[in-house]
C-alpha positions, 0 to 999 in steps of 0.5 A: 432221764437226767444223766448221772454226774461221775465225780473224779479227782481231776477238779482237784488236781492242780496244774503242777509237777511239783510233789509237795504242792500235789500233796498239799492239794490232795488233802481237801479232795472230794473226788469221791466219797472215801474222804468222808469216813477216813481219817485223812488223805494219804498221799505218796512218799519218798524221792520226788525224782525217783527212778522207780515209783511203786503204787499200791492198792490204798492206805491201810489202817495204820496208813490211815492214822500216820497219814503216810503210805507203806508204814504198816505191816505190808509196808515191812514186807516192801522194805525187806523185799526191796532190799533183797531185790538190791533196790534202795527204798530211799531212792523210790517213791511210794504211793497208792492207786487210792488216797483214802482208806476204805473199810468196814467197822468190825462188829465188836470193837474198834478195829477197821477192816480193809475193804477193796476199792471199787472201779468208781473210786479207782478212776475217781483217783487216778487223775492223782496217780497221773499227777505223781507220775508227770512229777516223779518221771520214774524209769519204772512204774511198779504195780503192787496188787491187782487194784494198783495194775487195774488203776494203770491199765484197766479192769481186764488186767490180770496180774496172775498172768502178766506179773514180772513182765516188762510192760509198756505203759497205757497211751495216757501215761506217755511221756511221764518217764524220765528222758532227756534233760532229766535230772539224773540225765537218764534216756529213757523212752519218751513212751513212758515208764517201763511197767512191772506188776507183782503181788501186794505185799500184804499177799505175803502175809495172808499166804500159808506158804508165805515163803514161797510167796515172798520169794515170787514177790522178791523175784518180780522186783529183781526185774525192775532192778535190772531195768534200773541198771 
């Protein structure tokens, strides 16, 4: 019986730590089947030498059409929460664990309904995330929601149990933090960036108690701000 081949983005990722080159290469990625229905690849954006990198789940409908991460309603929540936590988004890098929009068409109209990426798609796209980390070399990596956290730590990670905690990165992300000789002169551990997991900003929009949910997000981001201080 022939073994099933697992496709990933690894063959599409160039040997480069230049975010511009990575972004250009990602436009033609065929590491999983999501590219077939999505409008375009939505790669990371922001400061290519940021001290903080924030990873969400996947682009939404607005992001898919515009080609930029976190420019829809959830992006507005994130921007406000970063400001309230005293983190300047202009000096942050934002991306997603999965670079193509996964959706199902609505029964009526042209609206496209978000569909959570599966483990196969998360694993397939992970080489891009690893490449972005190696290029940006942040001091702190923020996982926004379960999909992002599982993309970093694996399928057993639970945001509900470990949110707001400063965690070490997995072994394969060692060396992807800014260290001696980095552009900002920081002295972060060679073990990799500190990692903090929290909820995805879209959870605030879905919550019946938005104020409490939003306050929890800001509290977690303040943990990040202290790590950056």
